[in-house]
N, C-alpha and C positions, 0 to 999 in steps of 0.2 A: 504494500500500500504506500509506503513512504517513497519507494522508487518512482511512483507516478508523480510525486510532488516536486522532485528535484529535476533541474534542467539536465539535458543530455549534452555532454561535451562535444564540441565540434571536431576536435582532433585528439590524438593520443589514445592510450589504452583505456578500456573501460575500468571503472573502479571495482576493485575486488572487495568483497565483504562490506557492502555499503551499510548493512544493518549495524555492524560493529562500529563503524565510523559515526553513524547517527547516535548510537549509544554513548560514544565518547563526547560528542557535542552536547548531548543531554547532561552528561556528568559535569562537564565544564560549566554549563549554565546553572545547574542545580547547586554545585559547590561554590562557584564563583572564583575558581582558581585561574591563574594565567594559563595560556595555551601550552606552554612548555612544561607545566606541572600535571598535565593530564596523564594518567597511568599508561604505561607502554602497551598494556593488553588491548587497548583500543586502536593501536597503530601509531605511526609517527605523528607528532603534533602538527607538523606542516601539512600532512595529508588531511587531517581533520579540519584545519583552518581553511584549506583550499575548498573542501566540500561545503563548509559553512559559508564562505564568500560566494561560491557558485549558487547556492540556494538563495542567499540574500539578494544577489544581483539578478537572479532569475525570477524574482517576484514570489518565491515560495517561502519567504520568511514567516509569514503569519501562520500557514498550516504547520510548519515545523515548530513554531512556538506553541501552537495548540496541542500538538502531539506531545511535546516535552512536558506540558502541564497535565497530561493524562486525559485531555478532552477527546471524546470520541467524535470523529468526523463522519458525517452522513452525506451520502451522495444523492 
């Protein structure tokens, strides 16, 4: 479901394990830590930040915020 909200990259390799990266972004938002302090189990902090920026510039920041707060999205 989250895959549908994030923009598709125009070039480069597709993101691996996007759910884990979204979990890392949610962790960072919930805890309020700097990007570099996100646990390594979510992947490199630079990858998380890149996915976050892509979703923000793609106009998907509100759905991602709603998902991170535990709100159920209905279509």
